C-alpha positions as CSV (number, residue, x, y, z in Angstrom):
1,M,-25.6,-115.2,33.3
2,H,-24.6,-115.4,37.1
3,I,-23.4,-118.8,37.5
4,L,-22.5,-117.9,41.6
5,E,-24.2,-115.4,43.5
6,A,-24.3,-114.1,47.1
7,K,-27.2,-111.9,48.1
8,N,-27.3,-110.1,51.0
9,L,-25.0,-112.3,53.0
10,N,-24.0,-112.1,56.7
11,Y,-22.2,-114.9,59.0
12,K,-22.0,-114.3,62.3
13,Y,-19.2,-117.1,64.4
14,P,-20.8,-118.6,67.2
15,D,-18.6,-116.2,69.5
16,G,-20.7,-113.4,68.0
17,T,-17.3,-111.7,66.1
18,V,-19.3,-110.5,62.9
19,A,-17.3,-112.1,60.0
20,L,-19.8,-111.2,57.1
21,N,-21.8,-108.2,56.6
22,N,-24.5,-108.0,54.2
23,I,-22.2,-109.3,51.0
24,N,-23.2,-108.9,47.4
25,F,-21.0,-111.2,45.4
26,K,-21.6,-112.1,41.9
27,V,-20.0,-114.3,39.2
28,E,-20.2,-114.5,35.4
29,K,-19.9,-117.9,34.1
30,G,-16.1,-118.2,32.5
31,D,-15.0,-115.1,34.6
32,I,-11.6,-115.0,36.1
33,I,-12.6,-113.2,39.1
34,S,-9.9,-112.4,42.7
35,L,-10.8,-111.5,45.6
36,L,-8.7,-109.3,47.6
37,G,-8.4,-108.1,50.8
38,P,-5.9,-107.9,53.9
39,N,-5.8,-110.8,56.2
40,G,-8.4,-111.5,57.9
41,A,-10.6,-109.8,55.9
42,G,-13.8,-112.5,55.8
43,K,-12.3,-113.8,52.4
44,S,-12.1,-117.8,53.7
45,T,-15.1,-117.3,55.0
46,L,-17.3,-116.1,52.3
47,F,-15.7,-119.0,50.4
48,L,-17.0,-121.6,52.5
49,Q,-20.4,-120.1,52.1
50,F,-20.5,-120.7,48.5
51,N,-20.7,-124.6,48.9
52,G,-22.4,-125.2,52.5
53,I,-19.2,-125.5,54.4
54,F,-20.6,-123.1,56.0
55,T,-24.3,-122.1,56.8
56,P,-25.1,-118.3,56.4
57,T,-26.5,-116.3,59.6
58,S,-28.6,-114.7,57.0
59,G,-29.1,-114.3,53.5
60,E,-28.9,-116.7,50.4
61,I,-26.6,-118.6,47.8
62,F,-27.4,-119.1,44.6
63,I,-25.4,-121.4,42.0
64,N,-26.7,-121.7,38.4
65,N,-29.7,-119.1,39.9
66,K,-31.3,-121.9,42.2
67,K,-31.0,-121.2,45.8
68,L,-28.8,-123.0,47.9
69,E,-30.4,-125.3,50.5
70,Y,-28.8,-127.1,53.3
71,D,-30.0,-130.8,52.9
72,K,-27.6,-133.3,52.1
73,E,-28.5,-134.4,48.3
74,S,-28.9,-130.5,48.1
75,L,-25.2,-130.1,49.5
76,V,-23.7,-133.3,47.3
77,K,-24.7,-131.6,44.3
78,A,-23.5,-127.5,45.3
79,R,-20.1,-129.7,46.1
80,Q,-19.9,-130.9,43.1
81,T,-20.3,-128.1,41.4
82,V,-18.6,-125.6,43.7
83,G,-15.3,-127.2,44.3
84,I,-13.1,-125.5,46.8
85,V,-8.4,-126.2,47.2
86,F,-8.1,-124.9,50.4
87,Q,-4.7,-122.1,51.1
88,N,-2.8,-125.0,52.7
89,P,-2.8,-128.3,50.9
90,D,-1.9,-130.7,53.6
91,D,-5.5,-130.2,55.0
92,Q,-7.0,-131.6,51.8
93,L,-4.5,-134.5,51.1
94,F,-4.9,-137.4,53.4
95,A,-5.0,-140.6,51.8
96,P,-2.0,-143.0,51.4
97,T,-0.9,-142.7,47.9
98,I,-2.3,-139.5,44.9
99,E,-4.0,-141.8,43.3
100,E,-6.7,-142.7,46.3
101,D,-6.9,-139.0,47.5
102,I,-8.1,-138.1,43.9
103,A,-10.2,-141.2,43.8
104,F,-12.1,-140.1,47.2
105,G,-14.4,-137.7,45.9
106,P,-15.6,-139.6,42.8
107,L,-15.9,-142.0,44.4
108,N,-18.0,-140.8,46.9
109,L,-20.3,-139.1,44.6
110,G,-21.3,-142.7,43.3
111,K,-18.4,-142.7,40.4
112,S,-17.9,-146.5,39.2
113,L,-14.3,-147.6,39.5
114,E,-13.4,-147.6,36.1
115,E,-14.8,-144.0,35.4
116,T,-13.2,-142.9,38.3
117,E,-9.8,-144.6,37.6
118,K,-10.5,-142.3,34.2
119,L,-10.9,-139.1,36.4
120,V,-7.5,-139.4,38.2
121,E,-6.2,-140.4,35.0
122,S,-7.4,-136.9,33.0
123,S,-7.1,-135.0,36.4
124,L,-3.5,-135.7,36.8
125,K,-2.9,-135.6,33.2
126,K,-4.1,-132.0,33.4
127,V,-2.4,-131.1,36.3
128,G,0.8,-132.0,35.0
129,M,1.4,-134.6,38.0
130,E,0.3,-137.9,35.6
131,G,3.6,-140.6,36.7
132,F,2.8,-139.8,40.6
133,E,0.0,-141.5,41.4
134,K,1.8,-144.5,44.1
135,K,3.3,-141.6,46.0
136,P,2.2,-140.6,49.0
137,P,1.6,-137.3,49.3
138,H,4.0,-136.0,52.0
139,H,6.8,-136.7,49.8
140,L,5.6,-134.2,47.2
141,S,6.7,-130.3,47.2
142,G,4.6,-127.3,48.0
143,G,4.0,-126.4,44.6
144,Q,3.1,-130.5,43.6
145,K,0.9,-130.6,46.4
146,K,-1.0,-127.5,45.2
147,R,-1.3,-129.5,41.8
148,V,-2.8,-132.5,43.6
149,A,-4.9,-130.7,45.7
150,I,-5.9,-129.0,41.9
151,A,-6.6,-132.2,40.5
152,G,-8.9,-134.0,43.4
153,I,-10.6,-130.9,42.4
154,L,-11.0,-131.6,38.7
155,A,-11.7,-135.1,39.3
156,M,-15.4,-134.0,40.9
157,T,-15.8,-132.3,37.4
158,P,-16.8,-129.0,38.7
159,K,-18.2,-126.0,37.0
160,I,-16.4,-123.7,39.4
161,M,-13.1,-124.0,41.2
162,I,-12.6,-121.5,43.8
163,L,-9.1,-121.1,45.4
164,D,-7.9,-119.8,48.9
165,E,-4.4,-117.7,47.8
166,P,-3.2,-120.4,45.4
167,T,-0.1,-119.6,45.1
168,S,1.0,-119.4,48.7
169,G,4.2,-120.3,49.9
170,L,5.6,-121.0,46.6
171,D,8.5,-120.2,45.0
172,P,8.4,-117.6,41.7
173,K,8.6,-120.6,39.6
174,G,6.2,-122.7,40.9
175,A,3.9,-119.5,41.4
176,S,3.7,-118.5,37.6
177,Q,3.4,-122.3,36.7
178,I,0.0,-122.5,39.0
179,L,-0.9,-119.4,37.1
180,Q,-0.9,-121.0,34.0
181,L,-2.9,-124.1,35.1
182,L,-5.5,-121.9,36.2
183,Y,-5.9,-120.1,32.6
184,E,-6.0,-123.2,30.6
185,L,-8.7,-124.3,33.1
186,N,-10.6,-121.3,32.6
187,K,-10.0,-121.9,28.6
188,E,-11.8,-125.2,29.1
189,G,-14.7,-123.8,30.3
190,I,-13.8,-124.1,34.3
191,T,-14.9,-120.4,36.1
192,I,-11.9,-119.6,38.3
193,I,-12.5,-117.7,41.6
194,I,-9.3,-116.7,43.5
195,S,-8.8,-115.3,47.2
196,T,-5.9,-113.2,48.0
197,H,-3.7,-110.1,49.6
198,D,-1.4,-110.8,46.7
199,V,-2.0,-107.4,44.3
200,D,0.9,-108.1,42.1
201,L,-1.2,-111.4,41.3
202,V,-4.7,-110.2,40.5
203,P,-3.9,-107.9,37.5
204,L,-2.2,-110.6,36.3
205,C,-5.0,-113.3,36.2
206,S,-8.1,-111.3,36.8
207,K,-11.2,-109.6,34.5
208,K,-13.0,-108.4,37.6
209,I,-11.6,-107.5,41.3
210,N,-13.7,-107.1,44.6
211,I,-12.3,-105.8,47.4
212,I,-13.1,-107.2,50.7
213,N,-12.7,-105.6,54.5
214,N,-13.7,-106.4,57.5
215,G,-16.8,-108.5,56.0
216,T,-17.9,-106.0,53.4
217,I,-17.4,-105.6,50.1
218,I,-15.5,-102.1,49.2
219,K,-15.3,-101.9,46.1
220,Q,-15.7,-103.7,42.9
221,G,-14.5,-103.7,39.2
222,T,-11.7,-104.0,36.4
223,P,-7.8,-103.6,37.9
224,K,-8.2,-100.5,36.0
225,E,-11.3,-99.3,38.1
226,V,-10.0,-100.5,41.5
227,F,-6.3,-99.6,41.7
228,E,-7.3,-95.7,40.3
229,D,-8.7,-95.7,44.0
230,I,-5.5,-95.4,45.5
231,G,-6.8,-94.4,48.7
232,M,-9.5,-97.1,49.5
233,I,-7.0,-99.5,48.4
234,R,-4.1,-98.4,51.4
235,G,-7.2,-97.7,53.4
236,S,-7.8,-101.7,53.0
237,N,-4.1,-102.2,54.4
238,L,-3.3,-103.2,50.9
239,R,-0.8,-101.5,48.3
240,L,-0.4,-100.7,44.7
241,P,1.0,-103.1,42.1
242,R,4.8,-102.7,42.6
243,I,4.5,-101.5,38.9
244,A,1.7,-98.9,39.7
245,H,4.1,-97.6,43.0
246,L,6.8,-96.7,40.4
247,A,4.7,-94.9,38.6
248,E,3.3,-93.4,41.4
249,I,6.8,-92.5,42.5
250,L,7.6,-91.0,38.5
251,D,4.8,-89.3,38.2
252,K,6.2,-86.5,41.0
253,E,9.0,-85.7,38.6
254,D,8.0,-82.4,36.6
255,D,9.5,-84.2,33.1
256,I,7.2,-87.4,33.7
257,K,3.3,-87.2,34.1
258,L,1.5,-90.3,33.9
259,G,-1.7,-89.4,35.7
260,K,-3.1,-92.2,38.2
261,K,-5.9,-93.6,35.3
262,N,-2.4,-94.4,33.5
263,Y,-0.6,-96.0,36.2
264,P,0.5,-99.4,34.7
265,L,-0.9,-102.5,36.2
266,T,1.9,-105.3,35.0
267,I,5.0,-105.6,33.1
268,S,3.7,-105.5,29.6
269,Q,1.6,-102.2,30.3
270,A,4.7,-101.0,32.0
271,R,6.8,-101.4,28.7
272,S,4.0,-100.3,26.6
273,T,3.5,-96.8,28.9
274,I,7.4,-96.2,28.9
275,L,7.6,-96.8,24.7
276,D,4.9,-94.2,25.0
277,K,6.8,-92.1,26.8
278,L,10.1,-92.1,24.5
279,K,8.1,-91.4,21.8
């Protein structure tokens, strides 16, 4: 089932700049999918179409097979179903305390105070931030702010969560914790869409990848299918994952021939490849 779909989507900024060009994009319920592209490729602009923050110049968005309309009631429903976590959590956190910030969404959806309190409590627990309710958001670390921003979306009980550069600005431990959190949320039934230019990240977390460049999706497939097209990757101002690049270098040695279809994309894949070669 397609839980989210863009059909023939185009978007032009008021100054005439074409940001999206005939985008066709489908997400299956339960997916973890990545939109991979360089800076300025159109990733964030596309994401802002998915719950009506931006209105396309032409084309259509479908949520649960229902066309997105742009009246107030339809947009409220869309934003309850599709939650967006921005790249910079400071753009999302504004209330004096964490609990007030997370409560803002549910209260605006008409939830009661009692129900909102339960949603705040459960959302903070899911992201590992229970006990921080009274803290001001600006006293948190970057990783903690990301978690609170995710909790604010979770409190609105979305079916789809979109994250723009979810590990941007985080240290390795913080990035790993955010990825683990996304795995857990996906297991609970939330469809996850990630926007990133981090080619080392997407093989770790995505079942499917869409490559976007200059406002156009130019490749779709599994990580293996996408990264086999080395010319397309480099032509899109991206690179191979570090592990795959190492395999590409080793592939040039006479006694180590892997073939680009066998380049590993993660450390676990590299381990299996090396052990096979040693045998």
